[in-house]
N, CA, C and O atoms as a DFTB+ gen file, in Angstrom:
340 C
 N C O
     1  1     -12.218      13.304      13.135
     2  2     -12.664      11.937      11.667
     3  2     -12.449      12.322      10.763
     4  3     -11.870      11.503      10.050
     5  1     -12.626      13.318      10.288
     6  2     -12.421      14.784       9.363
     7  2     -11.020      13.930       8.853
     8  3     -10.684      13.031       8.083
     9  1     -10.293      15.165      10.154
    10  2      -8.451      15.428       9.668
    11  2      -7.544      13.254       9.637
    12  3      -6.460      13.086       9.079
    13  1      -8.228      12.156      10.247
    14  2      -8.457      10.913      10.113
    15  2      -8.386      10.491       8.699
    16  3      -7.380       9.899       8.308
    17  1      -9.341      10.738       7.921
    18  2      -8.958      10.567       6.806
    19  2      -8.709      11.358       5.791
    20  3      -9.388      11.057       4.809
    21  1      -7.789      12.525       5.585
    22  2      -6.670      13.602       4.950
    23  2      -5.527      12.685       5.151
    24  3      -4.697      12.328       4.315
    25  1      -5.682      12.160       7.186
    26  2      -4.302      11.549       6.629
    27  2      -4.420      10.549       6.365
    28  3      -3.495      10.409       5.565
    29  1      -4.861       9.714       6.421
    30  2      -5.364       8.353       5.875
    31  2      -5.137       8.540       4.139
    32  3      -4.643       7.556       3.590
    33  1      -5.412       9.541       3.396
    34  2      -5.277       9.744       1.665
    35  2      -3.845      10.228       1.728
    36  3      -3.201       9.977       0.709
    37  1      -3.243      10.822       2.627
    38  2      -1.680      12.013       2.134
    39  2      -0.861      10.515       2.630
    40  3      -0.427       9.902       1.655
    41  1      -0.546       9.742       4.185
    42  2      -0.088       8.784       3.745
    43  2       0.077       7.421       2.796
    44  3       1.159       6.893       2.542
    45  1      -1.248       6.957       2.319
    46  2      -1.764       7.005       0.998
    47  2      -1.065       7.068      -0.342
    48  3      -0.618       6.243      -1.139
    49  1      -1.152       8.345      -0.264
    50  2      -0.367       8.903      -1.666
    51  2       0.659       8.372      -1.821
    52  3       0.977       7.448      -2.570
    53  1       1.628       9.362      -0.589
    54  2       3.035       8.912      -0.096
    55  2       3.702       6.946      -0.121
    56  3       4.828       6.587      -0.465
    57  1       2.529       6.030       0.368
    58  2       3.561       4.997       0.426
    59  2       2.629       4.214      -0.996
    60  3       2.800       3.057      -1.380
    61  1       1.987       4.876      -1.380
    62  2       1.532       4.384      -3.298
    63  2       2.629       4.954      -3.689
    64  3       3.493       4.307      -4.280
    65  1       2.749       6.154      -3.437
    66  2       3.663       6.865      -4.945
    67  2       5.002       5.945      -4.359
    68  3       5.622       5.722      -5.399
    69  1       5.752       5.309      -3.258
    70  2       6.982       4.603      -2.349
    71  2       7.095       3.095      -3.301
    72  3       7.953       2.780      -4.126
    73  1       5.794       2.278      -2.794
    74  2       5.684       1.713      -3.952
    75  2       6.196       1.726      -5.156
    76  3       7.363       1.479      -5.460
    77  1       5.328       2.013      -5.839
    78  2       5.726       2.492      -7.153
    79  2       7.171       2.660      -7.434
    80  3       7.727       2.049      -8.347
    81  1       7.670       3.346      -6.782
    82  2       9.069       3.779      -6.931
    83  2       9.956       2.406      -6.849
    84  3      10.788       1.970      -7.645
    85  1       9.638       2.051      -6.013
    86  2      10.344       0.324      -5.201
    87  2       9.764      -0.689      -6.077
    88  3      10.676      -1.432      -6.440
    89  1       8.574      -1.065      -6.605
    90  2       8.551      -1.876      -7.638
    91  2       8.180      -1.567      -9.077
    92  3       7.454      -2.092      -9.920
    93  1       9.211      -0.178      -9.000
    94  2       8.811       0.359     -10.883
    95  2       8.194       0.086     -11.525
    96  3       8.545       0.002     -12.701
    97  1       6.988      -0.195     -11.152
    98  2       5.405       0.930     -11.535
    99  2       5.010       2.240     -12.309
   100  3       5.242       3.448     -12.263
   101  1       4.358       1.426     -12.971
   102  2       3.672       2.721     -13.785
   103  2       2.544       3.700     -13.597
   104  3       2.044       4.070     -14.660
   105  1       1.935       4.295     -12.313
   106  2       0.462       4.034     -12.196
   107  2       0.617       6.019     -12.819
   108  3       1.331       6.609     -13.629
   109  1      -0.377       6.369     -11.971
   110  2      -0.961       7.778     -11.418
   111  2      -1.122       7.770     -10.318
   112  3      -0.875       6.838      -9.552
   113  1      -1.830       9.439      -9.906
   114  2      -1.443      10.036      -8.597
   115  2      -3.096       9.294      -7.920
   116  3      -3.245       9.406      -6.703
   117  1      -4.211       8.599      -8.709
   118  2      -5.162       8.126      -7.762
   119  2      -5.059       6.869      -7.467
   120  3      -5.850       6.496      -6.600
   121  1      -4.072       5.772      -8.060
   122  2      -3.887       4.627      -8.418
   123  2      -2.570       4.841      -7.017
   124  3      -1.919       4.045      -6.342
   125  1      -2.601       5.330      -7.041
   126  2      -1.327       5.301      -6.128
   127  2      -1.463       6.078      -4.321
   128  3      -0.825       6.042      -3.269
   129  1      -2.208       6.462      -4.648
   130  2      -3.273       6.945      -3.357
   131  2      -4.285       6.238      -2.935
   132  3      -4.782       6.344      -1.813
   133  1      -4.954       4.832      -4.558
   134  2      -5.609       3.956      -3.537
   135  2      -4.782       3.150      -3.501
   136  3      -4.579       2.758      -2.352
   137  1      -4.035       2.584      -4.419
   138  2      -3.114       1.603      -3.616
   139  2      -2.271       1.360      -2.018
   140  3      -2.061       0.312      -1.409
   141  1      -1.950       2.649      -1.705
   142  2      -1.187       2.785      -0.458
   143  2      -2.223       2.941       0.501
   144  3      -1.913       2.702       1.668
   145  1      -3.691       3.383       0.190
   146  2      -4.652       3.002       1.424
   147  2      -5.063       1.530       1.504
   148  3      -5.070       0.954       2.591
   149  1      -5.474       0.791       0.138
   150  2      -5.268      -0.441      -0.066
   151  2      -4.384      -1.676       0.969
   152  3      -4.717      -2.753       1.463
   153  1      -3.020      -0.795       0.967
   154  2      -1.510      -1.209       0.817
   155  2      -1.539      -0.778       2.572
   156  3      -0.679      -1.331       3.257
   157  1      -2.120      -0.199       2.994
   158  2      -2.449       0.741       4.153
   159  2      -3.230      -0.847       5.656
   160  3      -2.800      -1.567       6.557
   161  1      -4.727      -0.471       4.828
   162  2      -5.552      -1.189       4.789
   163  2      -5.221      -3.049       5.114
   164  3      -5.663      -3.611       6.116
   165  1      -4.441      -3.706       4.126
   166  2      -3.878      -5.004       3.933
   167  2      -2.487      -4.925       5.165
   168  3      -2.601      -5.457       6.269
   169  1      -1.851      -4.548       4.945
   170  2      -0.877      -4.252       6.722
   171  2      -1.768      -3.995       7.984
   172  3      -1.809      -4.654       9.023
   173  1      -2.280      -3.176       7.730
   174  2      -2.889      -2.732       9.374
   175  2      -3.626      -4.216       9.157
   176  3      -3.384      -4.680      10.271
   177  1      -4.475      -5.426       8.361
   178  2      -5.190      -6.956       8.949
   179  2      -3.839      -7.812       9.413
   180  3      -3.608      -8.333      10.503
   181  1      -3.016      -7.774       8.190
   182  2      -2.119      -9.074       8.669
   183  2      -1.210      -8.736       9.536
   184  3      -0.991      -9.564      10.421
   185  1      -0.326      -7.296       9.552
   186  2       1.068      -7.468      11.096
   187  2      -0.054      -7.579      12.089
   188  3      -0.375      -8.766      12.041
   189  1      -0.728      -7.042      12.858
   190  2      -1.399      -7.523      14.379
   191  2      -1.750      -9.207      14.376
   192  3      -1.753     -10.015      15.304
   193  1      -1.967      -9.326      13.300
   194  2      -2.063     -11.597      13.736
   195  2      -0.260     -11.661      13.897
   196  3       0.368     -12.225      14.793
   197  1       0.150     -11.084      13.016
   198  2       1.541     -11.926      13.348
   199  2       2.085     -11.170      14.747
   200  3       3.295     -11.334      14.905
   201  1       1.525     -10.490      15.641
   202  2       1.629      -9.659      16.349
   203  2       2.306      -8.606      16.296
   204  3       2.573      -7.909      17.274
   205  1       2.486      -8.492      15.688
   206  2       3.251      -6.215      15.213
   207  2       2.197      -5.711      15.236
   208  3       1.123      -6.134      14.809
   209  1       2.719      -3.760      16.282
   210  2       1.435      -3.439      16.360
   211  2       1.943      -2.367      15.615
   212  3       3.170      -2.445      15.674
   213  1       1.467      -1.047      14.695
   214  2       1.816      -0.235      13.860
   215  2       1.122       0.852      15.072
   216  3      -0.044       0.990      15.441
   217  1       2.580       1.634      15.552
   218  2       1.789       2.494      16.437
   219  2       2.895       4.568      15.433
   220  3       4.073       4.714      15.107
   221  1       1.898       5.409      15.361
   222  2       3.098       6.519      15.065
   223  2       2.833       6.176      13.345
   224  3       2.399       5.247      12.664
   225  1       3.413       7.609      13.135
   226  2       3.261       8.175      11.377
   227  2       4.087       7.430      11.115
   228  3       3.491       6.627      10.397
   229  1       6.123       6.774      11.266
   230  2       6.801       6.614      10.082
   231  2       6.051       5.262      10.504
   232  3       4.992       5.193       9.879
   233  1       6.249       4.103      11.399
   234  2       5.212       2.716      10.891
   235  2       4.748       2.742      10.060
   236  3       5.145       2.211       9.023
   237  1       3.444       3.550      10.238
   238  2       2.459       3.356       9.193
   239  2       2.432       3.527       8.168
   240  3       1.835       2.829       7.349
   241  1       3.378       4.972       7.842
   242  2       3.765       5.045       6.114
   243  2       4.670       3.594       5.722
   244  3       4.590       3.090       4.602
   245  1       5.133       3.284       6.313
   246  2       6.676       2.037       5.805
   247  2       5.255       0.526       6.407
   248  3       5.299      -0.530       5.776
   249  1       4.346       0.650       7.397
   250  2       3.341      -0.373       6.825
   251  2       2.601       0.013       5.180
   252  3       2.501      -0.609       4.122
   253  1       2.404       0.652       5.408
   254  2       1.398       0.997       4.054
   255  2       2.117       0.854       2.640
   256  3       1.696       0.301       1.624
   257  1       3.384       1.545       2.879
   258  2       4.528       1.168       1.381
   259  2       4.488      -0.639       1.692
   260  3       3.569      -1.283       1.186
   261  1       5.122      -1.063       2.202
   262  2       5.450      -2.426       2.383
   263  2       3.633      -2.988       1.541
   264  3       3.502      -3.183       0.333
   265  1       2.559      -3.120       2.520
   266  2       1.419      -3.357       1.487
   267  2       1.295      -2.923       0.266
   268  3       1.310      -3.792      -0.606
   269  1       1.174      -1.809      -0.065
   270  2       1.529      -1.561      -1.036
   271  2       2.346      -2.235      -2.648
   272  3       1.954      -2.196      -3.815
   273  1       3.059      -2.565      -2.291
   274  2       3.980      -3.372      -2.589
   275  2       3.468      -4.586      -2.920
   276  3       3.000      -4.993      -3.983
   277  1       3.654      -5.227      -1.625
   278  2       3.115      -6.454      -2.279
   279  2       1.446      -6.851      -2.586
   280  3       0.973      -7.980      -2.459
   281  1       0.727      -5.669      -3.003
   282  2      -0.655      -5.427      -3.746
   283  2       0.300      -5.447      -5.314
   284  3      -0.200      -6.177      -6.170
   285  1       0.997      -5.053      -5.532
   286  2       1.683      -4.541      -7.192
   287  2       2.223      -6.174      -7.255
   288  3       1.743      -6.862      -8.155
   289  1       3.152      -6.767      -6.375
   290  2       3.763      -8.522      -6.019
   291  2       2.256      -8.937      -6.924
   292  3       2.146      -9.108      -8.138
   293  1       1.279      -9.014      -5.947
   294  2      -0.343      -9.994      -6.208
   295  2      -0.718     -10.007      -7.584
   296  3      -1.217     -10.898      -8.272
   297  1      -0.185      -8.178      -7.992
   298  2      -1.236      -7.974      -8.885
   299  2      -0.494      -8.586     -10.541
   300  3      -1.127      -9.159     -11.428
   301  1       1.053      -8.222     -10.554
   302  2       1.281      -8.826     -11.633
   303  2       1.305     -10.329     -11.398
   304  3       0.688     -10.775     -12.366
   305  1       1.670     -11.314     -10.665
   306  2       1.281     -12.168     -10.871
   307  2      -0.054     -12.693     -11.366
   308  3      -0.539     -13.512     -12.146
   309  1      -0.240     -12.155     -10.852
   310  2      -1.658     -12.529     -11.347
   311  2      -2.190     -12.616     -13.002
   312  3      -2.688     -13.433     -13.776
   313  1      -1.650     -10.968     -12.967
   314  2      -1.643     -10.824     -14.797
   315  2      -0.351     -11.207     -15.457
   316  3      -0.049     -10.726     -16.549
   317  1       0.496     -12.145     -14.763
   318  2       1.102     -13.229     -15.252
   319  2       0.819     -14.204     -15.979
   320  3       1.287     -14.450     -17.091
   321  1      -0.222     -15.001     -15.182
   322  2      -0.856     -15.585     -14.750
   323  2      -1.504     -16.427     -16.297
   324  3      -1.424     -17.469     -16.947
   325  1      -2.519     -14.351     -16.228
   326  2      -3.323     -14.722     -17.108
   327  2      -2.940     -14.891     -18.543
   328  3      -3.662     -15.493     -19.339
   329  1      -1.305     -14.121     -18.997
   330  2      -1.156     -13.677     -20.115
   331  2      -0.265     -15.406     -20.720
   332  3       0.211     -15.677     -21.822
   333  1      -0.356     -16.263     -19.429
   334  2       0.135     -17.947     -19.841
   335  2      -0.938     -18.466     -19.952
   336  3      -0.704     -19.673     -20.014
   337  1      -2.100     -18.283     -20.025
   338  2      -3.157     -19.415     -19.654
   339  2      -3.661     -19.179     -21.334
   340  3      -4.589     -19.841     -21.799
């Protein structure tokens, strides 16, 4: 249980950092970890609905990074909508 939590935090931090660099976003360490964990949860929910299984460290890391990129994209979309209103 505790090992899974620590593993999720580490994967989340790496995924959040990778998403930050891919999306050219400026965030801090805590935001990266939270974004990566949320991205992993989002990908873990969406991908099985599409029939895609996530097994192993690298696929989990890739899925969390993709999910974090999606969250950054959505946040920018919402922010731009508010700015134009």
